N, C-alpha and C positions, 0 to 999 in steps of 0.2 A: 790236978788234971790240966790246971791253968800253967803249969811248968812244962807238963807234955807237948800241948798244943806250942808255947815258944818255941820249946826245939826245934818240933815239924817245921815250923814258918822258917827257921836260920835254916836249918838243912837244907829247906827249899831255895833259899835264896841263896846259895852257896854251890846245890847243884846246876842253878842257870847259870851265876858265873862260868863254871867250870865248862859247862855246855859251849857257852858262847865262845870263851877260847879256844874250845875245841875245835869249831866251825871257822875261824878266822886262818888264813893259809900265812904258813911260815916261808913261802917262797917270795923271789921279787916283785912289786908292784907295779900293775898297766899305767904306762900315761893316757890322760884327758886329752880327747880331738880335737883341733883348731883349724876352723874351716879357713881357706883363704877365698879372695875377691878382685876380679879384675878391676884395674881402674880405670877402665872406662865405664862408659856409661852404656846400660841395656834399655831399650826402650818399647813401647805398641803405643796405641793412638791414645792412652789415656795416664800413661802409668813409663816410670823408669826407675832402675835401680842397677846394682854392681852384681854380675852374677856370679856364681862361684867358680874357681878354676881348679877346685880338688875335686875329688871323685863323687862328692855330693852334688850333682849341678843342678837339684832343685832346689837347692840353698840360695837366697839373695837378697841383698843387704843394702838397707837404704830406700827402701823402695816406698814409692809416693806417688800423687799425683802430679802433671805436671802445673810449672806457673807458668800461664802465658805472658808474654808482654802486649803493648797494644800494636803490634802489625804494621807490617811493613808494606806498600803499593808495590809491589814487584812486577806487574804489569797492568800498564795503566789502561783502563775501557778504554772506549771509541764512542761513534756515534754509533756503531750498528756493531761492535764485537765488544763482549767482556773483558773486565779485567778479572786480576787475582790481587787478594792481599794474603798476605804472608804471616805467619805468627811462632815468636820463636819462642821455647819454652827459659827462662833467664837460668833454670840449674843444668840441663844437658844440654841444650842447645836443639834438641827433636824440635820440629817444623811440623805444621798444618798448614792449610790453604784454604779460605773462601773465595767466590767469588763474588765480582763486584759487578753489578747488572751493567751491561751497554746504556752509555743516556741520553740514545735518540736525535736526531739532529735540531741544530739549533737556526731555523730558515729565517731569511731577509723578509725585507719586505715586494723580495721580487722587482724584475724590471721587465718591459716590455721588450720582448727581442724580434718577434713578428708581430706589427701592427695587424689590427684587424682591418679587413676592409668590406665593402661593402655586401659583398657577398661571401668571401672568402673569411672566416674566423683568423684571429691570430693565434701568436703563442706568448704567454709569462713564464719566464724563467726565474726558479729560486733558489740561491746559493746557502747550502748550510756556511752559518760564519764561523767553524771549529774545522770542519777537513774540506771542504770546497764543494762537495759533492753537491749536484744540482739536481731539480726535478721542476717539472712543467706541468702547466696546466692550459687547457684551451680558454680564449678569449672569445666572445659568440660575437660572430660578423655583426658589424652594426647598422646594417639593413641601408636600404636610399632615404639621404636626408634632402628633404623639401623647404623650400624658402615658404615663411609665413604668408608672405604678401601674397593675394592670387593674380593670377595672371589672366586674362581675358578675350574675347570676342565678341562679337555680334550673338553667338547662341551660346555659350560655354563660357565657366569658370574653372582653376585650375591651378594648382600648386606645381611650380616646373623642380626640377630634382638641382641640388645645389653642389651634390655630390658630379664624378666624372661622367658618370652615367644620364647626361645632361639631356637626353631622351625621355627619361621616366618624367612622370607624372602622376599626381594625388590629388583626389577629390575629384574630380572632374564631374562636371554637372551639370545640365541645364540653366540656366536663369530662372530666377524664381523671383517677382517683385512682389515689396509691399505695398502699401496703400498709396507711399509718396513717388512710388514705382522705380526703388531700387534695390537689388538684388542683395542677399548676405556680403557679394564680393565687393561689394561698392562699384559695380555697376551701371548705372542709370539708363532706364529707356526712356530717355528723354524725346519730347521734341524740336527741332531744330531753333527753337526760338528761346529755349530754356537754358539759360546761363549754368558752367555748371558748379557746385557748391561745394567742392575742395583741392587743394590743389593736384591732388592724384586725378580727377576729371580733366582741369586744364590742361595737363600736361598730355592727355591722350591724343592719338594720333586726330585729326579731323578738327580740333581745335584751336588751332593757330592764329582765328582772328582774335579768339578771347585773351591767347597769350599777348597778344600785340596790345588787345587793350589794354590788358594790365600794364605791358611796359612804358604807355602814351600817358598813361594818370599818373605812374609813378615819377615818369620823367616834369612832367608837369607840374607836381605838387610836393614834391620830396627831393628833387635832385638839387634843390640850389640850395635847401637847408642842410642835407647831407653834406655837401662840399663845407660849405661856410664853417660848419659845427666840428669837422674836421681835420680842415686847412685853415682856416680863417680865411683873411682875403685873397681872391683868384684869379687872374686869368681865363677865361671860359674858352679861351683860344688856345689856352697851353694843357688844358684837361683831355684826355683822350678814355669818354667811357668804354668800360669792358662788359660787365654782364650786372644783375640782380640778380640777386641772392632772398627768396622767399620761405622765410621758417613757419611752419606749423607743424610743432611737435608733437599735439594731440591730435593731427588730421579730423579736425572738426572742422576744419574753416575759418578759425580763429587765427590772427595772423600772431606769431609768438614777437617775431623781431626780420626788420629788412635791412639785408646788405646790400652797398654798392661795391664794383670793384672796380677800379680805376685807373692809371695812369696821370700826373701831373709832373708837368717841368714847372719847379721853380726858379729857372734858371740864375741859379746862385751857384748850387753845388753842384746838385743831378736830378735826373729821372726818379721819382717815387713814384712806387706803387703802393697801393694802400686796400684794404678790407672795411670799408667803414660800415656802422653798425649803428640802427636806433631801432629802441623799443617803445613804441608808440604810449603815451600817456593815457589814452583812452582806448577801449576794445574797438579795433576795426575788422573788418571779416573782408573775404577774397571776394565775396556781395563788394563792399563799398570801393574796391578797385576794379571792378568788374564791366560795371555802368559808364555807356557812354558819356554820361551826362553824372560825373559822378559831384555828392556833395562834399562843395567846396570846405565848407565851414565844419564839415566833423573831420576832415582829412587838416586841416589844420590843426583845429584843436588836437587830433591824435599825436603830431607831428608838430607841437610846440614845445620847445626848451622848457617854458616858463620863465619868470622873472623874478631873483635874479638865481635859473637854472633848478628851483624848487618846485616838486610836483609838477614835473614836467617830462616831455619825453626825455629816454636817455641815449644821449649822443656819444659811440666811443668807437675805437680804432681795435678792430678785433688782430691787424697783421699790418705790417709795412714793412718795406725796403726802398733802398735806393741806389742807382748806376749812374755811371756818366756814360753817356752814349758815345762820346768819341773814343771814351778808354775802350767801352765797350765793342767799337767797331776793329779797333787795331789790333784787339787781343783774341781773335776769334777762331785761329787755330789754335791758340793756349785752351780755350772754354772748348773748346770739341775736341780737344785730345783728353781735357780731365774728364770729360762726361765720358767718352768711350772709356777709357782707363779705370774708371771707378764701376761704370757696370761692368764690363768685363769682368772685376774684379768680386761683383756682387755686392759692390758698397751703398751703390744708389740702384733706383728703376730705370731699365732700358729709358731712354730718350725718344719719345715717340715725332711723329711727319710732325704733330700741330704741338707740341712745346717750344715754348721759347725761354733759352736758358741767357744769364747774366751774370756777370762776373762782378757784387755786389760788394767784394771788399779784395783789394792788392794792398793791402799793409809791407813797412819796409823792412827790410831784412833784419832775423834775429839769430840767437844762437839757440841748436839744438844741441844737445848732448851726442846724439847718433850721428846726426844731419850734418853738422856744424853750420855753416850757415844757411838760412835756407830762408824760404819765402810764405808767406800766406796767403794763401788762396780762398776766397769764401763763394762759392757758386749757388745758381740759385735759381731750377728750374721748374718754369709755371706752365701747366697744362687747362684745359677749360675744368677739370673739375677735381683741383687739388695741385700743390706745392712741394717743392723738396729741395732742404736745403743744407748746405753740406760745407764742413770747413777744413782742408788740409795747407797742410807744408810741404815746399819743395824743395829739394838741396839746391843751390845756386851756384853755377858757374864760381871759382877763384878768383877769374879775371874777366869772362865775358860773360854778364848775365844777360841774354836776350832769352827771347821767348824760346826760339828752337832750343836751348841749350833746359831749357828748363821741361822742356819737352823731352827731349831724351832722356835728362834724370827721373822724370815723372814713369816713362815706360821701362826704364830700368829699374823700377820700384824703390827708388830713391826718394820716397815719401809719405809721412805720416797722416792719416785722420786726427786731427786733436780737438773737434765736434760732431759727434754720431749726427746722421741721418735727420734732420728734422722736418716732419710730413705734416701735411692737412689736408684735407677733404674736403670737397665742398658736398655735401653727402646731401641737401635739398632742391627746392626746385629752382632753375637754373635759367634767367630769360634772359635774353641776347638785350642790349639797351640801346636802338639804332635811337638817337637824336638827329634826325636825318631831319624831319618834318615836326618843329613845333617839341622838338625835346627839351628844350631850354628856353625861360620867360625872360 
């Protein structure tokens, strides 16, 4: 039985071999197909590949995602316009772009292109520091400006405008007096016999007689000390008193400083002009200067310089200059020409009718890199309420150096300002120092 089974299995295997051989073709074998692909890359937004060039167009070779580089700005962004960043695939050179947002303007601090006035708004213009585009903002009108000081008459007080609209006023009201008879504006409803208590009251219209009393007191009790302590020994006939200047900084009637403006002929060099000052040793008030019979001992103590000048009144010279009257008269034409030229050129203030002018320095020739041989002139203009000093050099003539030639060169702009105009104002109460009666002991 086992033998029969083995025979049947062997036959089955043989039959399978025969059958397999029978199914195999006896003719020529067909070769396998090989796809061909383009050398160029084909891509979409995300991938790249080599497309088939054979009939099997759906086939792709080296299919992969793009590998993007770090990008390059191909269109720079502006203040108001977007830019473009372009990325390139490092394999197939395909590109994609992204938007770079506009930066916005970077404005400077702006400058006033139209100043505001009392009534009209102004304009402030800002400029972009990148593209120079401009924008503007309005500046509010300033409104009228008014003095802090009161202006008064017998009935009212008010603040006057300090702007160009001089007819405008602010805070006008009738006087309202306290128990001492003084209004908030400082106006005093005083009987005729009552003395002024402040310098402001002293200088009001109608108080000229009180002003004269103060001048007489100063002439009698301070003038000699002021002259001696600032110029030393002097010949009174060589002194020309101009005015007293009384300083009350806090406007409370207490005197801080007294100044004397005067000319002095020293008969050696020139005529000198000085503003001499004294700060009292002890407190004195306007009342001490206003009485017809002042307390001489009190004033003497206040103006005592002390021995040896310790803990005493402080005397000093605030300003001084000198000039030669003879040269002054000889060079009047040059002086007038200098003032006129510098005023027209906007370098000094115009010289008024009551202004006195002096040549206080007239140096020898000097060499200037631009003008060559030049002459230095220093001019002082003295007005009732202040002074102005200016120094210039003027090109000299090569052969004939008279004032006519100097004036000619000056008007031809052959000059230089070598020291900017120095100005001083007499801003306190000014009293003409009349010494005609009992002025000097």
